[in-house]
C-alpha positions as CSV (number, residue, x, y, z in Angstrom):
1,M,0.0,-0.1,0.0
2,R,2.8,2.1,0.9
3,F,4.4,1.3,-2.4
4,S,1.4,2.4,-4.4
5,G,0.8,5.7,-2.5
6,L,4.8,6.5,-3.6
7,F,4.1,5.6,-6.7
8,I,0.9,7.8,-7.3
9,L,3.0,10.7,-5.6
10,I,5.7,10.3,-8.2
11,I,3.4,10.3,-11.0
12,F,1.8,13.6,-9.9
13,M,5.2,15.4,-9.6
14,L,6.1,14.4,-12.9
15,A,2.8,15.8,-14.4
16,L,3.0,18.9,-12.2
17,S,6.6,19.3,-13.7
18,H,5.7,18.9,-17.0
19,S,2.7,21.5,-16.7
20,S,5.2,24.0,-15.5
21,V,7.5,23.5,-18.5
22,F,4.6,23.9,-21.0
23,A,3.5,27.2,-19.3
24,E,6.9,28.5,-19.5
25,S,7.2,27.8,-23.2
26,Q,3.9,29.8,-23.7
27,R,5.0,32.8,-21.8
28,P,6.1,35.7,-23.9
29,A,9.5,37.1,-23.8
30,H,10.2,40.0,-21.5
31,G,9.0,43.2,-23.2
32,M,6.7,41.5,-25.7
33,S,3.0,42.6,-25.6
34,G,1.5,39.2,-26.2
35,Y,2.3,35.8,-27.1
36,K,4.0,34.7,-30.1
37,Y,0.8,33.6,-31.9
38,R,-1.1,36.7,-31.1
39,E,-1.4,39.0,-34.2
40,K,-0.4,42.4,-34.0
41,Q,-3.3,44.8,-33.7
42,K,-3.9,46.4,-37.3
43,P,-4.2,50.2,-37.6
44,S,-7.9,51.6,-38.0
45,D,-9.1,53.1,-41.3
46,E,-9.2,56.3,-39.3
47,S,-5.7,56.1,-38.2
48,K,-4.6,55.5,-41.9
49,K,-6.6,58.4,-43.0
50,E,-4.9,60.6,-40.5
51,K,-1.6,59.6,-41.4
52,K,-2.2,60.3,-45.1
53,D,-3.7,63.8,-44.0
54,E,-0.2,64.3,-42.1
55,E,1.8,63.2,-45.2
56,K,-0.3,65.4,-47.6
57,K,0.3,68.5,-45.3
58,G,3.9,67.8,-45.1
59,E,4.2,67.6,-48.9
60,E,2.2,70.7,-49.3
61,K,4.4,72.6,-46.7
62,K,7.3,71.2,-48.4
63,E,6.3,72.6,-51.8
64,K,5.4,76.0,-50.3
65,V,8.9,76.5,-48.9
66,A,10.6,75.2,-52.0
67,L,8.8,77.0,-54.8
68,A,9.9,80.4,-55.5
69,P,8.6,82.4,-58.5
70,Q,11.7,81.6,-60.6
71,D,11.3,77.9,-59.9
72,I,7.7,77.9,-61.3
73,L,8.9,79.5,-64.3
74,M,11.8,77.2,-64.8
75,N,9.5,74.4,-64.4
76,M,7.2,76.0,-67.1
77,L,10.4,76.4,-69.3
78,Q,11.3,72.9,-68.9
79,F,7.6,71.5,-69.4
80,E,8.6,69.3,-72.3
81,N,11.7,67.8,-70.7
82,R,9.7,66.9,-67.5
83,Q,7.7,64.5,-69.9
84,G,10.8,62.9,-71.2
85,I,10.9,64.6,-74.5
86,L,14.3,64.7,-75.9
87,D,14.0,67.1,-78.8
88,Y,11.1,68.1,-81.4
89,K,10.1,69.9,-84.3
90,V,6.8,71.2,-84.8
91,D,5.3,73.5,-87.6
92,V,3.2,76.5,-86.6
93,L,0.4,78.3,-88.7
94,E,0.1,81.9,-87.3
95,V,-3.2,83.4,-88.4
96,T,-3.8,87.3,-87.6
97,E,-7.4,88.4,-88.2
98,D,-7.7,92.3,-88.6
99,P,-11.5,93.1,-87.3
100,M,-11.3,96.5,-89.0
101,S,-10.5,95.5,-92.7
102,K,-11.8,91.9,-92.2
103,K,-8.7,90.5,-93.8
104,T,-6.3,87.8,-92.5
105,K,-2.6,87.2,-92.9
106,S,-1.0,84.0,-92.5
107,V,2.6,83.3,-91.6
108,E,4.5,79.8,-91.2
109,K,7.0,79.1,-88.5
110,Q,9.1,76.2,-87.1
111,I,9.9,75.7,-83.4
112,Y,12.6,73.6,-82.5
113,Y,13.3,72.2,-79.2
114,L,16.2,70.6,-77.4
115,A,16.1,69.4,-73.8
116,P,16.3,70.6,-71.2
117,A,15.0,74.0,-72.3
118,R,16.4,75.1,-75.8
119,I,13.4,76.6,-77.9
120,L,14.2,78.3,-81.2
121,I,11.3,79.7,-83.4
122,L,12.3,80.3,-87.1
123,Q,10.5,82.0,-90.0
124,D,11.6,81.7,-93.5
125,G,14.8,80.1,-91.9
126,F,15.6,83.0,-89.8
127,P,15.5,83.1,-85.9
128,V,12.6,85.4,-84.4
129,S,12.7,84.2,-80.8
130,Y,15.0,82.0,-78.8
131,V,15.3,81.0,-75.2
132,D,17.3,78.4,-73.0
133,D,17.6,77.9,-69.2
134,Y,20.9,79.5,-69.0
135,L,19.7,82.8,-70.7
136,F,16.4,82.5,-68.6
137,E,18.4,82.5,-65.4
138,K,20.5,85.3,-66.6
139,R,17.8,87.5,-67.7
140,M,15.6,87.0,-64.7
141,K,18.2,88.8,-62.6
142,D,16.9,92.0,-64.6
143,Y,13.5,91.4,-63.1
144,K,11.3,91.6,-60.1
145,T,9.4,88.2,-59.7
146,E,6.5,88.0,-57.4
147,L,4.1,85.1,-56.6
148,M,0.4,86.4,-56.8
149,P,-2.7,84.7,-55.5
150,D,-3.7,81.4,-57.3
151,E,-6.2,81.9,-60.3
152,T,-8.4,79.4,-62.1
153,I,-8.3,79.5,-65.8
154,D,-10.2,77.2,-68.0
155,N,-10.9,74.8,-65.0
156,A,-6.9,74.8,-64.4
157,L,-5.6,75.8,-61.0
158,C,-2.9,78.1,-61.6
159,Y,0.2,79.9,-60.2
160,V,0.2,83.3,-61.2
161,V,3.8,84.8,-61.4
162,K,4.4,88.6,-62.0
163,T,7.4,89.8,-63.4
164,T,8.6,93.3,-63.6
165,P,11.7,94.9,-65.2
166,L,14.1,96.7,-62.8
167,E,15.1,99.2,-65.3
168,K,13.0,102.4,-64.5
169,A,12.3,103.1,-68.1
170,F,10.5,99.7,-68.6
171,E,9.1,99.2,-65.0
172,K,5.5,99.4,-66.4
173,N,5.9,96.6,-69.1
174,V,4.9,93.8,-66.6
175,K,4.1,90.2,-67.5
176,Y,1.7,87.7,-65.6
177,Y,2.5,83.8,-66.2
178,Y,-0.5,81.6,-65.4
179,V,1.1,78.2,-65.0
180,A,-1.0,74.9,-64.1
181,K,-0.1,73.6,-60.8
182,D,-0.8,70.1,-61.7
183,N,2.3,69.9,-64.3
184,Y,3.4,73.3,-65.1
185,R,2.1,73.7,-68.5
186,K,1.7,77.6,-69.4
187,I,-2.2,78.3,-69.5
188,R,-2.0,82.1,-70.1
189,I,0.6,84.8,-70.5
190,E,-0.5,88.5,-70.2
191,S,1.8,91.2,-71.1
192,T,1.3,95.1,-70.4
193,H,2.7,97.4,-72.8
194,F,2.0,100.9,-74.2
195,N,1.0,102.4,-77.5
196,A,2.5,105.6,-79.0
197,S,-0.2,107.6,-77.2
198,G,1.1,106.3,-73.8
199,E,-2.2,104.3,-73.3
200,S,-1.7,101.0,-71.5
201,L,-2.5,97.9,-73.4
202,S,-2.7,94.2,-72.4
203,T,-1.9,91.4,-74.9
204,V,-3.4,88.0,-73.6
205,T,-2.3,84.7,-75.0
206,D,-4.0,81.6,-74.0
207,F,-2.9,78.2,-74.7
208,Y,-5.0,74.9,-75.4
209,Y,-3.6,71.4,-75.1
210,I,-4.0,67.9,-76.6
211,T,-2.5,64.7,-76.0
212,V,0.1,63.8,-78.8
213,N,1.2,60.1,-79.6
214,G,-0.8,59.1,-76.9
215,K,1.5,60.3,-74.1
216,Y,2.8,63.9,-74.4
217,T,0.7,66.7,-73.4
218,L,1.6,69.6,-76.0
219,P,-0.3,72.9,-77.4
220,L,-2.8,72.5,-80.1
221,R,-3.1,76.2,-80.5
222,S,-2.7,79.5,-78.8
223,E,-4.7,82.7,-79.4
224,S,-3.3,86.1,-78.7
225,R,-5.7,89.4,-78.2
226,T,-4.8,92.9,-77.3
227,Y,-7.2,94.8,-74.9
228,E,-7.3,98.0,-73.3
229,N,-5.9,98.4,-69.7
230,R,-5.7,95.1,-67.6
231,K,-7.4,96.9,-64.8
232,V,-10.7,97.0,-66.7
233,Q,-12.9,93.9,-66.0
234,E,-12.0,91.1,-68.5
235,E,-15.7,90.7,-69.7
236,T,-16.1,94.2,-70.5
237,R,-12.7,95.5,-71.7
238,Q,-12.5,96.4,-75.5
239,L,-10.6,94.3,-78.0
240,L,-8.3,96.7,-79.8
241,K,-6.5,94.7,-82.4
242,G,-7.2,91.4,-84.3
243,T,-6.7,88.0,-82.8
244,I,-3.6,86.1,-83.9
245,T,-4.2,82.1,-83.8
246,A,-1.3,79.8,-83.8
247,T,-2.0,76.2,-84.8
248,F,0.7,73.5,-83.9
249,M,0.9,70.6,-86.3
250,N,3.2,67.8,-87.7
251,W,5.0,66.9,-84.3
252,K,8.2,65.2,-85.0
253,F,10.1,63.7,-81.8
254,N,13.6,62.6,-81.1
255,T,14.9,63.7,-84.5
256,G,18.6,64.0,-83.3
257,L,18.8,67.6,-82.8
258,T,22.4,69.0,-81.3
259,V,23.5,72.0,-79.9
260,D,25.4,72.9,-83.3
261,F,22.1,73.2,-85.1
262,F,21.1,76.0,-82.5
263,N,24.5,77.5,-82.6
264,E,24.5,77.8,-86.5
265,K,21.0,79.1,-86.7
266,L,21.8,81.6,-83.9
267,K,25.1,82.9,-85.4
268,N,25.3,86.6,-85.7
269,S,21.8,86.9,-84.1
270,Q,20.8,89.0,-81.1
271,I,17.2,87.6,-81.1
272,Y,15.8,86.3,-77.8
273,D,12.9,86.1,-75.8
274,V,12.9,86.1,-71.8
275,V,10.2,83.1,-71.7
276,K,8.5,82.2,-74.8
């Protein structure tokens, strides 16, 4: 009987020892928040949204800090390069309509582009306008640039950059660049200048875009109109000159243009434009 009691006691002690080892194996390591087999708590949809909102605010704050007026104009100048275009040639048919005589005049031009920002306009083989990033940065030193309040033009939210010549004699010849905030395409350029009588005039050029070759956003046409003073309400101010419509056609990409082509065409020429 004593033997049976001793045997039962031994069995009980072994069972208790095994139970302690098993419990120890299931205990989480020091510092763990749960057992190994417990899944980590997933973030709620609300916390995910809060995180995305914080990231978005951070990006917006970064953009506001980084983008000076000159940066916006440079991004506009390099709009084609930002799409991965190396070079192109495009034909332009420019038609001027005179509302007084009801006559039209047509001019053919060619635009040549080389990344990142060389743009040359030829008429009858001769340069009539040229700009590049180096010339742009150099010329911008002669202008005061200001970032104006955003405006919406043709459903496009735009940066508005005002440039004013620092030279006293030309300080009234200001320009306003309306640049789309989503991809930096130019939407409108408005120039203020003066006629022989000293009256203030505004020339407004609007740009309209299409998708070329299924992937490039490029201008289909531009329309330029000259009005009386810019301060007059847009819907009531008088059109003073005819409309100039430029239609862009026959786009050719990656044709192998080189810097030598531009240098040859610009030889002995002083023509340039600050920003086309």
